[in-house]
C-alpha positions as CSV (number, residue, x, y, z in Angstrom):
1,M,-29.8,157.4,48.5
2,D,-27.0,155.4,46.9
3,L,-26.5,151.6,47.2
4,K,-23.8,152.0,49.8
5,S,-26.1,154.0,52.1
6,K,-28.9,151.4,51.7
7,L,-26.5,148.6,52.6
8,S,-25.4,150.6,55.6
9,L,-29.1,150.8,56.7
10,L,-29.5,147.0,56.2
11,T,-26.4,146.4,58.4
12,R,-27.3,148.8,61.2
13,G,-31.1,148.4,61.1
14,P,-33.8,151.1,61.5
15,G,-33.0,153.9,63.9
16,A,-29.2,153.3,63.9
17,T,-26.9,156.3,63.8
18,P,-25.6,156.9,60.3
19,S,-22.0,157.0,59.6
20,V,-20.3,160.3,58.8
21,A,-20.0,159.4,55.1
22,S,-23.7,158.7,54.8
23,S,-24.8,161.8,56.7
24,T,-22.9,164.1,54.3
25,S,-24.6,162.6,51.2
26,E,-28.2,161.8,52.2
27,P,-30.6,162.9,54.9
28,L,-31.3,160.3,57.7
29,A,-33.9,157.8,56.5
30,S,-37.0,157.2,58.7
31,P,-37.8,153.7,60.0
32,H,-40.6,153.4,57.5
33,A,-38.3,154.3,54.6
34,A,-35.7,151.8,55.8
35,S,-38.3,149.0,56.0
36,S,-39.5,149.9,52.5
37,T,-35.9,149.8,51.2
38,L,-35.4,146.4,52.8
39,A,-38.5,145.0,51.1
40,E,-37.4,146.5,47.7
41,L,-34.0,144.9,48.0
42,R,-35.5,141.5,48.9
43,E,-37.8,141.7,45.9
44,K,-34.9,142.6,43.6
45,M,-32.7,139.8,44.9
46,A,-35.5,137.3,44.4
47,K,-35.8,138.4,40.8
48,I,-32.0,138.2,40.2
49,L,-31.7,134.8,41.8
50,D,-35.0,133.6,40.3
51,R,-35.6,131.4,43.4
52,A,-38.9,130.3,44.7
53,P,-39.4,130.6,48.4
54,L,-38.0,127.5,50.3
55,S,-40.4,125.2,52.0
56,P,-39.7,122.0,53.9
57,Q,-40.0,118.8,51.8
58,L,-40.0,115.1,52.7
59,P,-37.1,113.0,51.3
60,R,-38.1,111.2,48.0
61,P,-38.5,107.5,48.3
62,L,-36.2,105.2,46.3
63,T,-39.2,103.5,44.7
64,A,-42.9,104.1,44.5
65,T,-43.5,100.8,46.2
66,P,-43.0,100.8,50.0
67,R,-40.5,98.2,51.3
68,V,-41.7,95.4,53.4
69,G,-40.1,93.1,56.0
70,L,-37.3,93.6,58.5
71,E,-35.8,97.2,58.2
72,G,-37.3,97.7,54.8
73,Y,-35.9,94.5,53.2
74,D,-37.8,91.3,52.5
75,L,-35.3,88.4,52.7
76,S,-38.0,85.7,53.2
77,A,-37.3,84.3,49.7
78,L,-33.6,83.8,50.5
79,P,-32.1,81.0,52.7
80,F,-30.1,83.3,55.0
81,V,-30.2,83.4,58.8
82,R,-29.6,86.7,60.6
83,E,-26.9,86.7,63.3
84,E,-26.3,89.6,65.6
85,T,-22.6,90.4,66.0
86,E,-20.7,93.1,67.9
87,L,-20.3,95.0,64.6
88,G,-23.9,94.6,63.4
89,P,-26.2,92.1,61.7
90,L,-24.7,89.3,59.5
91,F,-26.6,87.2,57.1
92,R,-25.3,83.7,56.7
93,R,-26.3,80.5,54.9
94,H,-24.7,77.3,55.9
95,Q,-24.9,73.8,54.4
96,Q,-23.2,70.6,55.1
97,L,-22.9,68.3,52.0
98,E,-23.2,64.6,52.1
99,R,-20.0,62.6,51.3
100,S,-21.8,61.1,48.4
101,H,-22.3,64.5,46.8
102,H,-21.1,64.6,43.2
103,V,-20.6,67.3,40.6
104,G,-21.0,65.2,37.5
105,R,-18.7,62.2,37.8
106,M,-16.5,63.7,40.6
107,P,-17.3,63.3,44.3
108,V,-16.5,66.6,46.1
109,D,-14.7,64.9,49.0
110,A,-12.1,63.7,46.5
111,A,-10.6,67.2,46.8
112,A,-9.4,66.5,50.4
113,A,-7.4,63.5,49.2
114,S,-5.9,65.2,46.1
115,R,-2.1,65.2,45.8
116,P,-0.8,68.7,46.7
117,E,2.5,68.1,44.9
118,L,0.7,67.5,41.6
119,L,-1.6,70.5,42.1
120,G,1.5,72.6,42.9
121,L,3.0,71.5,39.6
122,L,-0.1,72.4,37.7
123,A,-0.3,75.7,39.4
124,L,3.4,76.3,38.8
125,D,3.6,77.3,42.4
126,P,5.7,75.2,44.9
127,R,3.9,76.8,47.9
128,V,0.8,74.8,47.0
129,S,2.8,71.6,47.0
130,A,3.5,72.0,50.7
131,C,-0.1,72.6,51.7
132,D,-2.6,70.3,53.4
133,L,-5.7,70.4,51.0
134,K,-7.9,69.3,53.9
135,R,-7.4,72.8,55.2
136,A,-8.2,74.6,51.9
137,L,-10.7,77.4,51.8
138,Y,-12.7,77.7,48.5
139,F,-14.1,81.1,47.8
140,D,-15.9,83.1,45.1
141,T,-17.5,86.5,45.1
142,E,-20.5,88.2,43.4
143,T,-19.9,91.9,43.0
144,T,-21.5,95.2,42.0
145,G,-19.1,95.5,39.0
146,L,-16.7,93.6,36.9
147,G,-14.0,96.2,36.5
148,G,-12.8,96.5,40.1
149,G,-12.1,99.9,41.6
150,A,-12.8,101.5,45.0
151,G,-16.6,101.7,44.4
152,V,-17.1,98.0,43.7
153,L,-18.4,95.8,46.5
154,A,-18.5,92.1,47.0
155,F,-22.2,91.7,48.1
156,L,-22.1,87.9,48.2
157,V,-19.2,85.6,49.1
158,G,-19.4,81.8,48.7
159,L,-17.1,79.7,50.9
160,A,-16.4,76.0,51.3
161,W,-14.1,73.9,53.5
162,F,-13.7,70.4,54.9
163,D,-14.3,69.5,58.6
164,D,-12.3,67.0,60.5
165,S,-14.4,64.1,59.2
166,L,-13.8,65.4,55.6
167,R,-17.3,66.5,55.0
168,L,-17.6,69.6,52.8
169,H,-19.3,72.6,54.3
170,S,-20.7,75.3,52.1
171,E,-21.3,78.8,53.4
172,Q,-22.5,82.1,51.9
173,L,-22.3,85.6,53.4
174,L,-24.8,88.2,52.1
175,L,-24.2,91.9,52.3
176,R,-27.8,93.1,52.9
177,S,-26.7,96.8,52.7
178,P,-23.4,98.5,52.1
179,A,-23.8,100.0,55.6
180,E,-23.4,96.5,57.1
181,E,-20.1,95.7,55.5
182,A,-18.1,95.7,58.8
183,P,-19.6,92.4,60.1
184,F,-19.5,90.9,56.6
185,L,-15.7,91.5,56.3
186,A,-15.0,90.4,59.8
187,A,-16.7,87.0,59.2
188,L,-14.8,86.7,56.0
189,A,-11.4,87.4,57.7
190,Q,-12.1,84.7,60.3
191,H,-12.4,82.1,57.5
192,F,-9.2,83.2,55.8
193,E,-7.3,83.1,59.1
194,R,-8.2,79.4,59.6
195,A,-7.2,78.4,56.0
196,E,-3.9,77.0,55.0
197,V,-4.4,77.3,51.2
198,L,-6.9,79.3,49.1
199,V,-8.7,77.9,46.1
200,S,-10.5,80.2,43.7
201,Y,-11.4,80.6,40.0
202,N,-9.8,83.9,38.9
203,G,-9.4,84.9,42.5
204,K,-5.7,86.0,42.1
205,A,-6.6,88.7,39.6
206,F,-10.1,89.7,40.7
207,D,-11.7,88.3,43.9
208,L,-8.8,88.6,46.3
209,P,-7.6,92.1,45.3
210,L,-11.2,93.3,45.5
211,L,-11.7,91.9,49.0
212,N,-8.4,93.3,50.2
213,G,-9.4,96.7,48.8
214,R,-12.6,96.6,50.8
215,M,-10.6,95.7,53.9
216,V,-8.4,98.7,53.4
217,M,-11.4,101.0,52.7
218,N,-12.9,99.8,56.1
219,R,-9.6,100.4,57.9
220,R,-9.0,96.7,58.5
221,D,-5.9,94.7,57.9
222,K,-5.7,92.9,54.6
223,L,-6.6,89.3,54.5
224,P,-3.8,87.0,55.6
225,E,-1.5,85.8,52.8
226,R,-1.8,82.2,51.9
227,A,-0.7,79.8,49.2
228,H,-3.3,80.3,46.4
229,L,-4.4,77.7,43.9
230,D,-6.2,79.6,41.1
231,L,-8.1,77.0,39.1
232,L,-8.6,79.3,36.1
233,H,-4.8,79.2,35.4
234,V,-4.8,75.4,35.6
235,A,-7.9,75.1,33.5
236,R,-6.4,77.2,30.7
237,R,-3.2,75.2,30.7
238,L,-5.1,71.9,30.4
239,H,-8.3,72.6,28.5
240,K,-7.8,75.8,26.4
241,S,-6.8,74.0,23.2
242,R,-10.0,71.9,23.3
243,L,-12.5,74.3,24.9
244,G,-11.2,77.8,24.1
245,A,-12.5,80.2,26.7
246,C,-12.5,78.3,30.0
247,R,-15.7,79.4,31.8
248,L,-16.4,77.5,34.9
249,I,-19.8,76.4,33.6
250,S,-18.1,75.0,30.5
251,L,-15.7,73.0,32.6
252,E,-18.7,71.6,34.6
253,S,-20.2,70.3,31.3
254,E,-17.2,69.3,29.3
255,V,-14.8,68.2,32.0
256,L,-16.9,67.1,35.0
257,G,-19.9,65.9,32.9
258,F,-22.4,68.0,34.8
259,E,-25.2,70.1,33.4
260,R,-26.1,72.9,35.8
261,G,-29.2,73.9,33.8
262,P,-30.5,77.4,33.5
263,D,-28.1,79.9,35.1
264,I,-28.0,83.6,35.5
265,A,-25.6,85.5,33.1
266,G,-22.7,87.2,34.8
267,A,-23.7,90.5,33.3
268,D,-27.1,90.3,35.1
269,I,-25.7,89.8,38.6
270,A,-24.8,93.4,39.5
271,P,-28.1,94.8,38.2
272,R,-30.0,92.3,40.3
273,Y,-28.3,93.5,43.5
274,A,-28.9,97.2,42.5
275,H,-32.6,96.3,42.1
276,F,-32.6,94.6,45.5
277,L,-31.1,97.8,47.1
278,R,-33.8,100.0,45.5
279,S,-36.8,97.7,46.1
280,G,-35.9,95.6,49.1
281,D,-37.2,92.5,47.2
282,G,-34.8,89.7,48.1
283,S,-36.4,87.3,45.5
284,V,-34.4,89.0,42.7
285,L,-31.3,87.5,44.3
286,S,-32.4,83.9,44.4
287,E,-30.7,82.9,41.1
288,V,-27.6,84.8,42.1
289,V,-27.3,82.9,45.4
290,E,-27.7,79.5,43.7
291,H,-25.2,80.4,41.0
292,N,-22.6,81.4,43.6
293,A,-23.2,78.2,45.7
294,W,-22.7,76.0,42.6
295,D,-19.5,77.8,41.6
296,V,-17.8,77.0,45.0
297,V,-18.8,73.4,45.1
298,S,-17.7,72.9,41.5
299,M,-14.3,74.2,42.4
300,A,-13.9,71.4,45.0
301,A,-14.9,68.8,42.3
302,L,-12.2,70.2,40.0
303,V,-9.5,70.0,42.6
304,G,-10.5,66.3,43.1
305,L,-10.1,65.8,39.4
306,Y,-6.8,67.6,39.0
307,G,-5.3,65.8,41.9
308,E,-5.7,62.4,40.1
309,P,-6.0,63.4,36.5
310,F,-4.8,60.5,34.3
311,E,-7.9,58.3,34.5
312,L,-10.6,60.9,34.0
313,L,-9.1,63.7,31.8
314,H,-9.9,63.8,28.1
315,E,-6.9,62.7,25.9
316,A,-6.6,66.2,24.5
317,D,-6.5,67.6,28.0
318,L,-3.7,65.1,28.9
319,V,-1.6,66.8,26.2
320,G,-2.1,70.1,28.1
321,L,-1.2,68.3,31.3
322,A,2.0,67.0,29.8
323,R,3.0,70.5,28.6
324,T,2.2,72.0,32.0
325,L,4.3,69.4,33.8
326,K,7.1,70.0,31.4
327,R,7.0,73.7,32.3
328,A,7.2,72.7,35.9
329,R,10.3,70.5,35.0
330,A,8.6,67.3,36.2
331,F,9.8,65.5,33.1
332,D,8.9,61.9,34.1
333,E,5.3,62.8,34.9
334,A,5.1,64.9,31.8
335,D,6.3,62.1,29.6
336,H,3.9,59.7,31.3
337,A,1.0,62.1,30.6
338,A,2.0,62.4,26.9
339,N,2.3,58.6,26.5
340,V,-1.2,58.1,28.0
341,A,-2.6,60.7,25.7
342,L,-0.9,59.0,22.7
343,E,-2.3,55.6,23.8
344,R,-5.8,57.1,24.0
345,G,-5.7,58.5,20.5
346,A,-4.6,62.1,21.0
347,G,-2.6,61.8,17.8
348,P,0.1,64.2,16.5
349,E,-0.2,66.7,19.3
350,A,0.8,64.0,21.8
351,R,3.8,63.2,19.6
352,R,4.7,66.8,19.5
353,A,4.4,67.1,23.3
354,R,6.7,64.1,23.7
355,A,9.2,65.8,21.4
356,E,9.0,69.0,23.4
357,I,9.5,67.1,26.7
358,A,12.5,65.3,25.3
359,K,14.1,68.5,24.1
360,A,13.5,70.2,27.4
361,R,15.2,67.4,29.4
362,G,18.1,67.4,27.0
363,D,17.4,64.1,25.2
364,R,17.9,65.4,21.6
365,A,17.9,62.0,20.0
366,Q,14.4,61.3,21.3
367,A,13.3,64.8,20.4
368,L,14.5,64.2,16.8
369,V,12.5,60.9,16.6
370,H,9.3,62.5,17.9
371,F,9.6,65.7,15.9
372,E,10.1,63.7,12.7
373,A,7.1,61.5,13.5
374,F,5.0,64.6,14.0
375,A,6.3,66.2,10.8
376,A,5.3,63.1,8.8
377,E,1.6,63.7,9.9
378,V,1.3,67.5,10.1
379,D,2.7,70.3,8.0
380,D,4.1,72.6,10.6
381,P,6.8,75.2,9.9
382,Q,7.7,75.5,13.6
383,V,8.5,71.8,13.8
384,R,10.6,72.0,10.6
385,L,12.6,74.7,12.3
386,E,13.2,72.4,15.3
387,L,14.3,69.6,13.0
388,A,16.7,72.0,11.1
389,K,18.3,73.0,14.4
390,L,18.6,69.4,15.6
391,Y,20.2,68.2,12.3
392,E,22.6,71.1,12.2
393,H,23.8,71.2,15.8
394,H,23.1,67.7,17.2
395,V,23.3,65.3,14.3
396,R,25.7,67.6,12.4
397,E,24.2,66.9,9.1
398,P,24.0,70.3,7.3
399,L,22.5,68.8,4.2
400,S,19.4,67.4,6.0
401,A,19.1,70.6,8.0
402,L,19.2,72.6,4.7
403,G,16.5,70.4,3.3
404,W,14.1,71.2,6.2
405,V,14.9,74.9,5.9
406,E,14.1,74.9,2.2
407,Q,10.7,73.5,2.9
408,G,9.9,76.6,4.9
409,T,10.1,77.3,8.6
410,S,8.5,79.7,11.0
411,E,11.7,81.8,11.3
412,L,11.6,85.4,10.2
413,D,13.1,86.3,6.8
414,E,16.4,87.7,7.9
415,P,17.5,85.0,10.4
416,S,16.1,82.4,8.0
417,A,18.3,83.8,5.2
418,R,21.3,83.7,7.5
419,R,20.6,80.1,8.5
420,H,20.2,79.1,4.8
421,A,23.5,80.8,3.9
422,R,25.3,79.2,6.8
423,L,24.0,75.7,6.0
424,T,24.9,76.2,2.3
425,R,28.5,77.0,3.3
426,K,28.6,74.0,5.6
427,V,27.3,71.7,2.9
428,A,29.9,73.1,0.4
429,L,32.7,72.6,3.0
430,A,31.6,69.1,3.7
431,A,31.5,68.3,0.0
432,A,35.0,69.7,-0.5
433,K,36.4,67.8,2.4
434,A,34.7,64.6,1.2
435,G,36.1,65.2,-2.3
436,R,39.6,65.6,-0.9
437,A,39.2,62.4,1.0
438,G,37.6,60.6,-2.0
439,K,34.4,60.1,-0.1
440,A,30.8,61.0,-0.9
441,P,29.6,64.2,0.9
442,P,27.5,63.6,4.0
């Protein structure tokens, strides 16, 4: 019997009437033969596929240790309270800070009295200047990854705001399981709705886009748009020349005068949450929760500092303040900051900042004075270029300008050669004109 006939028997079953094609090639198989053929085919197929017989199996547990506590997670080591919402359980921690609460030398309630117009200048964002900082929402996230992307979750969000009596409230929302993201995001959206201005540390580039991505993934509207004061941008403008990388914990120490003590490294946060999901052991998140709470409260302290900066900022940071205010075209405030920095001993950089401010506001005579004072203390080719330009175009003394060029400037070779040739011609023309007039060349 050929394979086609055997397959026909499998399809029709024992005792079925064979087709015309099969009856002309093979005699009709008996029921016993059909059964034997079926067994043979099964044996051959098993050998070809090399499959063991299937048997029911229990799902493998995530860990060898059984979970304990509510629904398999032990949150007893964490300070969160479970709330039942229409969308599911929500885990919330709420604290109300005393008005005397300080982060280093700054009371946190100073943030509510900060000058929004000054913060708007530091942020280079006029929208912040028009906001009531008493209605600010401070926020920070801890996430399952640092690179963003659709698979990254915010599993912990820290929030802070002032009540009507100007006491700071700190709240944290914990995502116990990715399956409970709906109530987590709903609670977050309510806080954003009530806020007039957002305050974060790198929130524009990371935290806010990530949260909006999760909103979209859960078929919710994006968080409402608000003016946004990103303190990382302000910190870099003010402190980068002194501190380099502006980590928040560095600002606590070097700017606020506060030592947080042992703190979890950022690279360890996502693995801690992954371990929590596998084991259900909430104690592994204790350090993460405290790290997040400190970050949010420290942001309020920084806003209080930046709102009234002249008394408490380091003299080198006042130079950064002066340059930032210059960028915002607040020239009087910028000049004041540079003068205070100079009085406190900031040295040549304060002089340079004063020169840059004078140049930006169009006061070339003052710019020349300050650039020359700086050049007398520091060998800087960029400043020599500024002096060459001022002497050529403002004072109209090509010989002095040529002298600065010949000392070397920061200009590229080709434009520097053109400037040198032009100034040489101007000096020659001035000498010729003076000679015809019987005068010494300028």
